[in-house]
N, C-alpha and C positions, 0 to 999 in steps of 0.2 A: 495499357497504359489507356487505352482510348475510350475504353468502356469503365474506367472507374471513376468514381464522384470523390470531390476533395476531399472528404471524410473518411473513405478507404485510402487514399493516399496518404492523408495525415496518421492513420492508424498502420500503416506500412513502416512509415519512417521513425514512429514510435517505435514500433519492435525492431527495426534496426539496433536501435542505441541498446535496446533491453539485449538483443540479443550478443552484440559486440561486446557484453559486459561494461558498458561504460556508464551507465545508471548505477549498477553497483560499485564500479570500483572508485566514483568520482563522487559515490553519494548524491547523487541527484535527486532531488524531490520529482517524484514521479508526474505529481501533479502540476510542478511546474514546466516541465517539459512538455507537458499537453497545451500548456497556455502559451508556450512559447511557441512550438510550432503553428499553434493557430494564429496567433499575432504574425508568423513569419508570412501563411498563408494571407493574412487581410492586407498585406505590405509589398503584395505582387500584381499586377496591375493585368487587366485583361486582354491584353496584346496577344496579335494572331500568335508569335511564336514567344517572345520573352516571357513567358507568364509561370500561373505555379507549375502545371505539369511538366513544365521544360525543369523547373527547380527540382519537380519530386526524379526525373527521368536522369537528370545527373548525378544525382546523391544514389540513386539506385543501381548506377554503374558504377559509383566508388565502391558502393557497398561490394557489389560484385567482385569487383578489382580486388578490395581487402580479403574476401575468402578465396577468390581462385588464385591468387597470389600469396598467398599466406602471411599476410604483411603483418599479420599480428606475430608473428616468429621474430620480425625483422625490423619492425618499430615499437616504439614503447608506446602505451596507450593513450599519452597528451598526444603523440602525432596523430595517435588514428582519432582521437576528437577532434582535433585540428583538420585533419582531412576531411570527415563529415559534415562538421558546423560549416567551414568553407563551402563546401559544395551545396549545402541547403540553402546558405545566403549570399549566393553568388551574382544573383542578377536581382537583389530588390528592387523594388520600386523603378526597374527600367521602363523607361517613357518609350521605347518602340522605334527608338530613331538613335542610328550608333554613334561612335565618337567624330567620324569625319563631317555629319549636319552639326553636331553640338560645335565643334569647331568653328565651320563654314558659318551656321547663323549666329556665332557668337551667344549662343543660350546664357542662361544665368549660371549653370552648370558648367559651362567652358571657361566662364571669367570667374568662377567661384576657385577653380582647380587648376588654371592658368593653362588651359588646354593640354594637361598632362592626364591623360587617361580620364578624362572625369566622370563616365559612365561607373568604372572601378572603382575611383575614390568614391562615390555617392553612395554605390552598392556596401561599402566597407560603412561607411558612416551612419546608413540606414541601420546595419546591422546591431554597430554599437548603441545606436542610440535605443533597439529593442532592449540588448541587453542592461542597458542601466535604467530599465524597470523592474525592480524587485520581483515582481509578480510572473516575470520573465526570464530571470537569468537563472540560468542552468549553472551557468561558472558560479555562484553566491559562495560555494564552500571551498574556492581556493583562496590561499593567501596572495596576497598582493606579489607576489615575486612569480609565484607561477600563472596571476592572473594576467601578467605582462607577456608572459612568453607566450602564451593561447592566443591575446588580443594580436602578439606581432604575427605571429604565425599564418593565424587566420587573416591579415591583412596581407601579408605575403604572397599568399595563394591566391586571393580574388584578384589582387592586382595582375599577379600572372596570369588573368583567362584575357585580357586586353591581347586580340590577337595582332596588333601593331607589334607585339614584343616575341612573337612566333620563333621567328630563325634566331633570334638571340638566343631565346630560352632554350631550344632545340640544340643548337650549335653547342651550348656551353652543357649540356646534358651527353650530347656525343664524345664530347673531351673524356668526361667521367666513367662512361659505359664499360668500357674492356678493363679499367682496373677499379672499380666500383667499391667505397669502401663506408659498409653501415656505419663503422666509428667515427666518422668523418661528418662532421655537421652541415658542412658545404653540400656535401653531397646528398647526404639525405633531404635536403632542403629543395635540392635541385628536382630530385626524382619526387618529391611531393608536387612542385611546381608541374612537372610533366603529366604529372598522374591526373591532378582538375582537369589540365587542358586537354586529356584524352578523353573526361567524363564529360566536358562542357561540350566536345562536337562529337558525341557517339552516337548518336541516332543511326547509322547507317552501318553501324556493328549490329543493331537490331535487325529479328526479321522484317523482310520486306515488306507486306503490310502494316508491321508498325512503323516502319520507316518513310513509307515514303507520302504520308498524308504529313509528316513534318517538314517537307520540302516543299508543300503547298504553301503551308503555315510561314515558313518564311520567306516565300517569295510573294504572299499576300505584305507581308511586312514591309520586304524592300521596296514593294512597289507602291504602298502608301509613303514611303519617305522620297522615292525619287518623283513621284506625282508631287509632292510638295517642295520638295527643291525647283523643279522648275515652274510651278508659281512662285516663287519666291528669287527667282534669278540665281540659284546657286549652281556650283558643279553637279554632275550628275554620273556617277560612275557605271558602267558599261551594265556590268552583272546585276546591277538593280534596276536596270531600263526595261519594262514592261517590252518595250520594241523592238529590244534586243538579244532577251535572254529567253532560252527554253530550259525545259526541266533537264534534260538529258546534258545541255551544254554547262550549266549553273553544278550539276553534282560531279561530271567525270574530271576537268582540272582541278577541284577541290579532294576529291578521293584518291588521285593519284600524284599530288605534290604536295596535298598538306597530310591526310588522313593516314595513309599507309606508310609513308616514310616515317612519321613519328610512331605509330604502332609497331612497325620492324623496329624502330631501336630502342624500344621499350621490350621486345620479346626476347631481345639477348639477353636481356636481365631476367625474364620471366619465361622462359620457353612455352610454357603453358596455355599463355594468351593466344596462340597461332590458331589452335584450330575455333577457339570460341569467339575469337575477335579479329585475325587476321584475315583468314579464309572469305568468315563472312563480306570484308571490304573488297577483297578480289574479286568474289561473285561480284557485288554491287556494282564496282568499277565495269565488268564485262557485259553485266545487264544494261547498264546506261551507253553504253558503246554502240550496243547493237541498235539501241532504240536510236541513238542518233543515226545509225546507218538508215534506219527506216526512215527516218526524218527527212535526210537529205535525198535519200532517194524520192520520197514523197514529192519535197520541194520541185527535183529536178523535173520530174513528169511534170507537174504542174506549170513549170516555166515554159516544157517545151510544147504543152498545149496550147499554152498563152502567144507562144510565136507561130504557131501553125496558121491561124487564123491570118495573122496579115500576111503570112507567104502566099496563103491563096487567095486574099485578097488582092494583092501585087499581081498574081497570076491573071487572075480573072480581070483587072486593068487591063 
């Protein structure tokens, strides 16, 4: 993904909609699809992390899960359309500063959405502002009732990407997974929420040379936020503070306590993801734990070297 230009990523996204049969089944005008994707691209900002390349990666992972888990045999095509379109739109116009910042700084977004998932609400609003333009409305051939279903489904999925709701959503899915029922709408909605969450934070599933640069991008965005919080006298999260965080410490906890448990729960329903997705996560965890051990050993050595001269000075005195 790092070698690709925006126009190549746009072509790939377009191909996914054709390949999944969405263009044909829903009679989507191919030119409208192109224009919509171009408009989506223009509404992602040039943040270090939350940018159009991230949007592409999340959607590409969704496409991969649809294929790998044979979701088209389990879900309706409307569900597939909702999964793909929510992935494309899920971070539209992200300002590069998270919800905690928005709420603490009392930004316009936090005020507008009463501190409730301000960013995710904003991503939804921008998505449907784009759909309201006839040139970009890939849903124009749906009757009002079907459009309402798509709108509601898309909003539900984008709002599910707020990490503040992670525990609540995963717990709800865990209660359903052992007796999962594809005929139960609540079960299907919960699975779709977990799928978009998996895709949103799936960088570590990818090969190391693709995944690792994303960590640098995320830390750069975090450091920009924590620097601003310090100058504005706002609380700073330790995992965003450039003086406290390292790449291994940033990743180990996230992989061990967020990523692996979520993907392992999904694996109960789709054992086929173990080799392609869960195993790479375990390998990534092991690699960062090794790196942390090396860092710790280096720091220990440095400390000893700092102590030795002072002991030597005392001895000489």
